[in-house]
C-alpha beads as a LAMMPS data file, in Angstrom:
LAMMPS data file: protein, C-alpha beads

65 atoms
64 bonds

1 atom types
1 bond types

-500.0 500.0 xlo xhi
-500.0 500.0 ylo yhi
-500.0 500.0 zlo zhi

Masses

1 110.0

Atoms # bond

1 1 1 0.000 0.000 0.000
2 1 1 1.548 3.329 -0.992
3 1 1 1.851 6.090 1.561
4 1 1 0.121 9.217 0.462
5 1 1 -2.752 11.571 0.918
6 1 1 -5.730 11.410 -1.361
7 1 1 -7.045 14.795 -0.299
8 1 1 -5.121 18.021 -0.095
9 1 1 -6.798 18.983 3.186
10 1 1 -5.372 15.829 4.826
11 1 1 -1.900 16.691 3.577
12 1 1 -2.366 20.262 4.800
13 1 1 -3.327 19.044 8.265
14 1 1 -0.296 16.760 8.470
15 1 1 2.091 19.493 7.313
16 1 1 0.549 22.017 9.680
17 1 1 0.977 19.635 12.587
18 1 1 4.567 18.915 11.623
19 1 1 5.410 22.612 11.427
20 1 1 3.778 23.278 14.788
21 1 1 5.699 20.416 16.395
22 1 1 9.080 21.047 14.780
23 1 1 9.288 24.833 14.476
24 1 1 10.276 25.508 18.110
25 1 1 13.087 22.937 17.948
26 1 1 14.353 24.348 14.659
27 1 1 14.244 27.912 15.918
28 1 1 16.072 27.269 19.184
29 1 1 18.725 25.048 17.622
30 1 1 17.740 21.669 19.095
31 1 1 17.319 20.354 15.550
32 1 1 20.004 21.207 13.022
33 1 1 20.716 19.966 9.510
34 1 1 23.488 17.433 9.089
35 1 1 25.949 18.985 6.647
36 1 1 28.449 16.655 5.017
37 1 1 30.450 19.264 3.141
38 1 1 30.416 22.815 1.826
39 1 1 31.614 23.943 -1.585
40 1 1 32.080 27.304 -3.190
41 1 1 30.415 27.757 -6.567
42 1 1 33.861 27.725 -8.189
43 1 1 34.236 24.102 -7.093
44 1 1 30.782 22.970 -8.214
45 1 1 32.206 19.950 -10.045
46 1 1 33.785 18.683 -6.831
47 1 1 30.391 19.029 -5.148
48 1 1 28.748 17.066 -7.949
49 1 1 31.387 14.335 -7.641
50 1 1 30.779 14.147 -3.887
51 1 1 27.043 13.857 -4.463
52 1 1 27.496 11.195 -7.153
53 1 1 29.812 9.160 -4.907
54 1 1 26.907 8.272 -2.579
55 1 1 29.381 8.641 0.305
56 1 1 28.002 11.893 1.699
57 1 1 26.484 11.693 5.149
58 1 1 24.107 14.647 5.216
59 1 1 23.587 17.587 2.933
60 1 1 26.072 19.030 0.478
61 1 1 25.980 22.817 0.572
62 1 1 26.885 24.897 -2.468
63 1 1 27.589 28.544 -1.661
64 1 1 26.655 31.015 -4.364
65 1 1 28.115 34.464 -3.758

Bonds

1 1 1 2
2 1 2 3
3 1 3 4
4 1 4 5
5 1 5 6
6 1 6 7
7 1 7 8
8 1 8 9
9 1 9 10
10 1 10 11
11 1 11 12
12 1 12 13
13 1 13 14
14 1 14 15
15 1 15 16
16 1 16 17
17 1 17 18
18 1 18 19
19 1 19 20
20 1 20 21
21 1 21 22
22 1 22 23
23 1 23 24
24 1 24 25
25 1 25 26
26 1 26 27
27 1 27 28
28 1 28 29
29 1 29 30
30 1 30 31
31 1 31 32
32 1 32 33
33 1 33 34
34 1 34 35
35 1 35 36
36 1 36 37
37 1 37 38
38 1 38 39
39 1 39 40
40 1 40 41
41 1 41 42
42 1 42 43
43 1 43 44
44 1 44 45
45 1 45 46
46 1 46 47
47 1 47 48
48 1 48 49
49 1 49 50
50 1 50 51
51 1 51 52
52 1 52 53
53 1 53 54
54 1 54 55
55 1 55 56
56 1 56 57
57 1 57 58
58 1 58 59
59 1 59 60
60 1 60 61
61 1 61 62
62 1 62 63
63 1 63 64
64 1 64 65
C-alpha cells in the first residue's frame, strides 16, 4: 500500500501539525541539519562528484556568492 494523501486537506493538516511540532526545535537550535560538506560555486564539479559518490552523510551545501 503506498503512503500518500488522497485529499489536499489531509496533507495540509499533516504538514501544519509537523510545522507546529518542529518549528520551536528548529528555531532554538535543538534540531540542526546534518551537513556533510560545503563547496564554493567555483568548485561545483567537486560538489557534484561528492554527491554522485553516494558517500556523503548529510547535505552538500553549495555557496553562491
